N, C-alpha and C positions, 0 to 999 in steps of 0.2 A: 847112170843112165840119164840122159834128157828124157822128160816126160812127153809123151803126147800133149799136143796143143790143145784139144778137144777139154782133156782129162786136165788139163791147167786152168782153162777157162772155167769149168765147171767147180774145180776145187774154190777158186776166186769168186765165184759166186755165191756158194755155202758161206764162205768167210764174209762177205758182205751183209748177205740175205738173212742169215740167222738172228744176228744181233737186232735188226729190225724188228723181226718177228717176235723175240723174245721181249720187248718192250709193249706188246701189245696188252689191252686190256684181258684179265682172265678168260672172260666168255669168248673172245676170240682167240687168245693164245692156244688154249686146249682143243679147240674145233679146228677152224681152218689152220690155224698157227703149226698145230702138231703135222698136221697131212703137209702141208708142204715143206717141213723140214724133213719128215720122213721122206716126201718125194724126192728132195734133193739129194739126201744122205743114198738113195734107192741108186737115182742117176749115177753119181760118183761112182759106187761100190760096182755097179754094171757096166759102167764104161772102162772099168780097170779090169773086170773080166773078161769084158768081150777082148781087150786087147790078145789077152792069152788064149782065146778060144780056137779050137782048130775051124770049127764053121760058125764064123761072126754074125752070116745074116740074119739068122732068127735074132740073135740078142740084140741087134740091132736095132732091129724092126720093131721090138718090144719099146727098147729103149727112146725112140722117135715119140711112139705113142704116150711113154710118160713124160718126154719132154712138152708134148702137146697140152696133156693134163696140167701140167706146171705152168703152160703158159695162160690157160684158162685161171686157174687158180691165183694167179697173179694178178689179172685183172679184175677178178672179184674184191680183192684187196682194195685197189683202186674205185669200186663202184660202192665199197662199204667205207670208203673214205678212211681205209687203216693205212693208208701209205699216201705221201703228199706225188702229186704228177711229177715231180721231176725224180722221184725215186723210180716211181713205177718206169719212166722213160728208160733210166739207165737200166735197170732189170731185164726191163722186155728187148733192148739193144743185146745184152749179155746173153740173154735166152737165144734170140736171134743167130748171133754168132757161133752160139753152139749147134744150132739145128743146122747151119750153113753148113758145117762141118762133120756133121753127123749124117747128114743128105749126100754131101761130097762119098763119105768112107761107105754107106750103103749103096750107091752106086757101083762103086771099085769093087764090092764084093759082089754084086749082080755079073758083073762082067767077068768074074774070077769061076762064076759057076756056071 
C-alpha cells in the first residue's frame, strides 16, 4: 500500500532530524533535543492514527498545533546556535511542506463536515 505523502514526508524528517539532535551537547540533548524528538515521533504517530480515524478533523487540528510547536522549537535551535543555518533552512522547508499538506487535509475535512 502506498503511504500518504504527508506521512512519508514526516517519516523522512524524523530520519534526517533525529541523528542531528542526538549529536547535541548533553545539556541540550536532554532538554530541547528530547522534546523535539518526542514531538517528531508524536507527529508521525498522530498522522498515521488520523489516516484511519473516522472523524479526522480534531486529530488534524491537534497535529497542526504540534507542527507549529515543532516549528518554534526548531527556530530555538538556530537561536541557540545548535544547528547551522543551512540545516535550519532545510528542516524549515520540510516542516512547511508538511504544514501545507496538513492544511489541505484539514480544509478537505471541514468541507466534509
